[in-house]
C-alpha positions in Angstrom: -24.4 16.5 -5.9 -25.2 13.0 -4.6 -21.5 12.2 -4.3 -21.0 15.4 -2.2 -23.9 14.5 0.0 -22.5 10.9 0.4 -19.2 12.3 1.3 -20.5 14.4 4.0 -22.6 11.7 5.4 -19.6 9.3 5.3 -17.5 11.9 7.2 -20.3 12.4 9.8 -20.7 8.7 10.4 -16.9 8.3 10.8 -16.7 11.0 13.3 -19.6 9.6 15.4 -18.4 6.0 15.3 -14.7 6.6 15.2 -13.5 3.5 13.5 -10.0 2.1 14.3 -7.7 1.5 11.3 -5.4 -1.5 11.4 -1.7 -0.6 11.8 -0.7 -2.2 8.4 -3.3 -0.1 6.5 -2.3 3.3 8.1 0.3 4.3 5.4 -2.4 3.7 2.6 -5.4 5.5 4.2 -4.3 9.1 3.5 -3.5 8.3 -0.1 -6.8 6.5 -0.5 -8.7 9.5 0.9 -7.0 11.9 -1.5 -7.5 9.6 -4.3 -11.2 9.3 -3.5 -11.7 13.1 -3.1 -10.1 13.4 -6.6 -12.9 11.0 -8.0 -15.6 13.0 -6.0 -14.5 16.3 -7.5 -14.2 14.8 -10.9 -17.7 13.6 -10.5 -19.0 17.1 -9.4 -17.2 18.7 -12.3 -18.7 16.1 -14.8 -22.2 16.7 -13.2 -21.9 20.5 -13.8 -20.5 19.9 -17.4 -23.6 17.6 -18.0 -21.4 14.5 -18.8 -21.8 12.7 -15.5 -22.1 8.8 -15.7 -22.6 6.7 -12.7 -20.5 3.8 -14.0 -17.6 6.1 -15.0 -17.8 7.6 -11.5 -17.7 4.3 -9.6 -14.9 2.9 -11.9 -12.9 6.2 -11.5 -13.5 6.1 -7.7 -12.4 2.4 -7.2 -9.6 2.5 -9.7 -8.1 5.9 -8.2 -8.0 4.4 -4.6 -6.5 1.0 -5.9 -3.9 2.5 -8.2 -2.8 4.9 -5.5 -2.5 2.3 -2.9 -0.5 0.1 -5.2 1.9 2.9 -6.0 2.4 3.5 -2.3 2.8 -0.3 -1.6 5.4 -0.5 -4.4 7.2 2.5 -2.9 7.3 0.8 0.5 8.6 -2.5 -1.1 11.3 -0.5 -2.8 12.2 1.6 0.2 11.0 4.9 -1.2 7.4 4.9 0.1 7.6 8.4 1.4 8.8 9.8 -2.0 6.1 7.9 -4.0 3.4 9.0 -1.5 4.4 12.6 -2.0 4.3 12.2 -5.6 0.8 10.7 -5.6 -0.4 13.4 -3.3 1.0 16.0 -5.6 -0.5 14.6 -8.6 -3.9 14.1 -7.2 -3.8 17.4 -5.5 -3.2 19.2 -8.9 -6.2 17.3 -10.3 -8.3 18.2 -7.2 -7.5 21.9 -7.6 -8.2 21.8 -11.4 -11.6 20.3 -10.8 -12.2 22.7 -8.0 -11.4 25.6 -10.4 -13.7 24.3 -13.1 -16.5 23.8 -10.3 -16.0 27.5 -9.3 -16.2 28.7 -12.7 -19.5 26.8 -13.1 -21.0 28.0 -9.9 -20.0 31.6 -9.9 -19.8 32.0 -13.7 -16.3 33.4 -13.4 
């Protein structure tokens, strides 16, 4: 629950401060956000399952973002950045929806 609250606070701070993103970082930001959302939903699911560990959450959060950014960087260097970016979003999207379904089952007992 703390992760969801922190995410909401982070979004509000971003909307209020309107930070600028350097041009070289723009291709990586959407992928990093999706990877971070995957970790957040995984953390919420783990909390509801009663197996949440803060260390695992932090490592998962950071490693998801770093690995996703490295895959996009590699795709850019190979000239297939768009395809690898799409692949990362699809894989992480599947994980996010899987975690969302598990959260829904916990919350609504369905």
